[in-house]
N, C-alpha and C positions, 0 to 999 in steps of 0.2 A: 293649420291650413288656411289660406288666404281666401277672403271672400271675394266676390266679383267687384265690389266698390274698392276694396283695398288694392286689388290688381290695377284697376283703372287709375287709381291715384298713384300708385307706383310707376305706371307706364307715363303718366303725365309728368311726373317728377323727373324721370329719366330723359324725356324729350326736352324738357325745360333746361335740364343740365347741359345737354348737348348743344342746344341753341346758345344758351349763355356762354359756353366755352369757345364759340365762334365757328364759322363755316370751315376754316382751315382743319380744325380737329375732326370735323364731321368727315371731311373728304379723306383724311388719313386714318381714320379709326378702323377701316377694314370692314365696313359694312358690306353686305352683299357677298358673304363667303370669303372675306379677306380681299376682295377685289373692289375698290372704290370706284363707282360710276360717277364721272364728272360730266356735267352739262356745260357746253360752251357754245354760245351763238354770237354771231356778229351783231346782230340787232333783231328784236323780234319778241315773240311771245314766250319762249321758255325762259324760266328763271335760270340765272347765271351763277354757278359756283366757279370761281377762277382757278384754273390750274397755275402752276408756276410758269409753265410753258404750254400754251393752247396748242392743239393740233392744227396742221396746215397742209394743204395740198401742195404738192410740188410745183412751183411756178405761180402760186397765189390763187386767189379766188376768181380772177378773170380766166386763168387756164382751167380751173375747175368748171366754170360755166360752160367754156367752149368745149371741153371734154364731154360733158353730159350731152350737150345739144348735138355735137358731132356723132356720138354713139346712137342717139335717137333717130338721126337722119339715116342710119345704116340699117334699121329694122325693116322687116317685111311687113309687119302689121302697123297700120297707121295709128298714131297715138294722139288723143285729143289732149292738147296742153294749152293752159291758159297763158296770158302774157306773163304773169307772175305766178310761180308756184314754189311753195316752201317744200324743201326736202330735208330729211333727218338722216344723217350718216352715223351708224354706230361703229366705232373703231375700236380694235383691240389694242393692247399694250405695245405691239409692234408696228401699229399704223396700218394694218390690214382691214379693209372695209368688211365688216361681218354682216351688215344690214344697210340698205339704202332704200328708204320708203318715203312716199309723199306724206307730208305732216298732216294735212287736212283732208285731201281729196280721197274719196273712197272708190274711185274708178278702178275696177279690177285689171283693166288692160294697162293702165299707167303703172299700177303696183307691180305687175308682171314685168313690165319693161324696166322698171327701176331695179328690180332683182337682177336682171341680165346686165344692166349697166354697172351696178355695184360690183358684180363679179369680175368685171373687166378692168376696174380701176387700179391704177398703180398703188403702191404702198404710200400712205401719207407720212408726214413727220408727226409721230404721236404726241399727245398731250403728256405732260410729265408732272410728277410730284417728286421732290427730293431726288431729281435725276433719273427716276424710274418711269417707263411708259405705263400709263394707266388706261383702263377702258374708258372711252370717252364718246358722248353724243355731240355731234356738231350739226347745228341747224343752219342752213343757208337758203337764200332766195335765188331761185333759178329764174333768170329774165330772158325772153326772147329778143 
């Protein structure tokens, strides 16, 4: 039977081995129940593990920004939005938005509004590894 210190050492060794083999093998290893989660951001605070093909909104980031702002104007409830707000979209392997949340803001009204806007979004072009769509987190800056 392994002691607590031996388990810790084994865990450290496995993590070191995964890091040494490169981020590409980490992304393709099937962590998270066989579904790799890849984080991709244009710039900013999230660490980046590059997919072979990053996710993209149909029409580009300017269209994405315009879509979100237009949908927010259509709401009945006024939403307090700063000049610059970071949003994180979680996409499945087909490009469907599973979740759209403010990255830092904890305003419950803004969170509720982003859930509504995320449900209205069209399918994105998904991030891919070896030609297959993978679950991806995409962080972007929403500018007024």
